[in-house]
C-alpha positions as CSV (number, residue, x, y, z in Angstrom):
1,M,16.8,-5.5,-33.8
2,N,18.4,-8.6,-32.4
3,A,17.8,-10.4,-29.3
4,G,20.5,-8.9,-27.3
5,S,18.9,-5.6,-27.9
6,L,16.3,-6.4,-25.5
7,D,18.9,-7.3,-22.7
8,A,19.6,-3.7,-22.2
9,Y,15.9,-3.2,-21.3
10,S,15.5,-6.2,-18.9
11,D,15.3,-3.9,-15.8
12,L,11.9,-2.8,-17.2
13,W,10.4,-6.2,-16.4
14,D,12.7,-8.4,-14.3
15,G,11.6,-7.2,-10.9
16,S,14.9,-5.4,-10.0
17,D,13.0,-2.0,-10.2
18,P,9.3,-2.7,-9.4
19,D,8.4,0.9,-10.1
20,W,8.3,0.5,-13.7
21,V,4.7,0.5,-15.3
22,I,3.2,0.9,-18.7
23,L,1.4,4.0,-19.4
24,P,-1.3,3.0,-22.1
25,S,-1.3,4.9,-25.5
26,D,-4.8,5.9,-27.1
27,G,-6.4,3.3,-29.1
28,N,-3.6,0.9,-29.2
29,D,-3.7,-2.1,-26.9
30,D,-0.1,-3.0,-27.9
31,G,1.2,0.3,-27.6
32,G,2.4,2.3,-24.5
33,L,5.2,3.9,-22.7
34,P,7.3,2.5,-20.1
35,Y,7.3,4.7,-17.2
36,N,8.9,4.8,-13.7
37,R,6.7,5.9,-11.0
38,R,9.3,6.7,-8.5
39,T,11.8,8.6,-10.8
40,G,9.2,10.1,-13.4
41,V,11.4,8.7,-16.1
42,A,9.9,7.4,-19.3
43,A,12.2,4.8,-21.3
44,L,11.9,6.2,-24.8
45,M,13.1,4.1,-27.8
46,C,13.6,5.4,-31.5
47,D,13.3,1.9,-32.9
48,D,9.6,1.0,-33.2
49,D,10.2,-2.6,-33.4
50,L,12.4,-2.5,-30.3
51,A,9.8,-0.5,-28.3
52,A,7.2,-3.0,-29.3
53,A,9.3,-6.1,-28.2
54,V,10.0,-4.5,-24.8
55,L,6.3,-3.6,-24.2
56,R,5.3,-7.3,-25.1
57,N,8.0,-8.5,-22.7
58,M,6.8,-6.1,-19.9
59,R,3.3,-7.3,-20.4
60,A,4.4,-11.0,-20.5
61,H,6.1,-10.5,-17.2
62,G,3.0,-9.0,-15.6
63,V,4.1,-5.1,-15.5
64,P,0.9,-3.3,-14.7
65,V,-0.7,-1.0,-17.3
66,V,-1.9,2.2,-15.3
67,E,-3.3,5.5,-16.1
68,Y,-1.3,8.7,-15.4
69,P,-2.3,10.7,-13.6
70,P,-4.0,8.2,-11.4
71,T,-7.7,8.8,-11.4
72,A,-9.3,9.5,-8.0
73,P,-11.3,6.7,-6.4
């Protein structure tokens, strides 16, 4: 993976589409799945290193980690 690989995913954290969130994975604080609440689309990456880097960038930019489906209050 090179730094340019992340540029293709910058819309997941740059605020241009604020509907991106992170769905947490079981038992892994660094894992998860980028998910768009508006479209219902998940961003899947076949490269584990790239996926981890994307999730780190999302967290560093304050993208929320949410449970899905949302729990009732």
